[in-house]
N, C-alpha and C positions, 0 to 999 in steps of 0.2 A: 386226564388224558394226554398223552403227551400229542404233539403237531409231528407231522411227518417229517419235517427239518429238524426238530429237536432228537427224533429217533434216529435219522441217521447221522446226524453231528454225533449223538451219543456213540455209535455203533462204530463211527470211524475214529474217535477219539480211543475207544477200546482197541480197535485192531492196532493203531499206530503205537501205542502205547506198550500193549502185549508185546509187541514186534521188538521195540526197544529194551524190553524188559527179558525177552527171552535170549536177544543177543548179548546183552551185559550178562547174563547168567551163563551163556556159553564160553563168553571169554574167560569167566570167574573160574570157571570148573573145567573149561575143557583146555583155553590157551594159557592162562597166567601158570598153573602149574608144569605144563611145556617148557615155557621162556625160562622159567626158574632153574630148569635143568640145563639151559645152554652156557656157552662162554660170552662173556662181555661182546665181542666183536658178532657172534651169532645174533646176539638179540638186537643189536644195531644193523645188521643186513635183515633181520624179520622185519623188522619197523620201518627202514627204507624201502623195502620191498612188497610184499603180500599184504602186510597189514596196512600200508599206506595205500593202496589199492582199496581194500577192504573198507577203510574208514572213510574213504572219499566216497563210497557207495551207498553208506549209510546217512551222509548230511541231508539227503531229501525227507528220509526218514524222518529223522531227528525235526527237522524243519514242520514238516506234517503234524508230528504228533502235538507239538507247540501250538500251530496253525487250528487244528480242529480242536482241541479243548479248551482254546481260548475263543473259540464259536461256540463251543457247547456251554461255557461258562456265560456267554453273552445271552443266548436261547434259554439257559436255566435260571439264572439269578434271581429272577421272583419266584421262582417255585419253591418247593418245601427241599428239594435238592440241591437248591443253590449252594448252600454251604458246603455240603460233601465236594461239588466239583470244583468250588473255587479251592478246599483243600489240596485235590487232586491237582489242579494247574500248579499250586504253589509248589507241589513236590515235585512236579514235573520240571517248572523251572529252575530249582535248584540243581536237580539232574543236568538238564540242559545247561546251566550256568557252567557245572564242572566241563562239561563237555568243550564249550563254545570258547569259554576264557582258559581254564587251566589247561586242559587238554590241547586244544587248537593252537595257543602263542606260546605254553611253555614246556610240557612233558613229551608231546610228541615229537615238536621240532629238535628237540634237544636228543631225544633218542635216536632221530633221523640225522643228527647233525654229523658230519665227516669232523668236526672239531672235538666232539665229547670223546674223552680220553677212555680207552676201552675198559678201565678200571672202575670209571664210574658209571658205566652203563647198567650194572647192575644194582648200584645203589638207587639210580634213576629209575629203574625197574621197580624198585621194592616202593618206591613214592607214587608211580603210578598205580601200583597195586593198592595202597592205601586208601587212596581218592575215589578209585574204582570201584572201593566195596562200599565208600559212600554215596556216589551216584548210582549204585546197584539198590541200594536199600530205598534211596530218595524214589527210583521210579518204580519199584516193586511196591512203594507205599501207595503212589497214583494207581497204579492197576488195583490193588486191595480196596482203595477207596471208590473207584468207578463200578467195582464189583458190587460194593456196600449199597452204592448209590442205585445201580440195577434192582437188588434185592429190595431195596425200598420201594420202588417204583411199582416192582410185580405185587409186593403186599397190598399195597396201595389200590393196584388195578382189581385185585382181588375183592377188597374191602368195598368197593364201587360196585361190582358186579353182583354182590349177595344181596 
């Protein structure tokens, strides 16, 4: 049976990871097709304006997803779900590694730069989209593994109660 701190950390991990996944899916399904219809200058303007503010709002959610899942792993590492939580953490770290290294230092600043030629903006957006697909699958894997760990716990709880 889980302790209260294990249940809380697990729940918060699921909430923050699912939030990141939902936002990434929204970007992939809603925003990327829209951006691909824009001109290079419009893409640059979008990234320098609304997207920049939106991405700054997401930074706390990204950090909270890492912190809560890290804590969840520490609390569950000696349980039978420890490996599942570790797999979820690794998938999340791959996703967040793309966020903070590739997007934070290369792709987003390039699209926001006034020095980026307008004709290069669409090619940069294509690279942005390619790596966005990878990070979206990584965070979806994280959420799927957390869901599997939840199912495993519920199955074990039923086995103990019978």
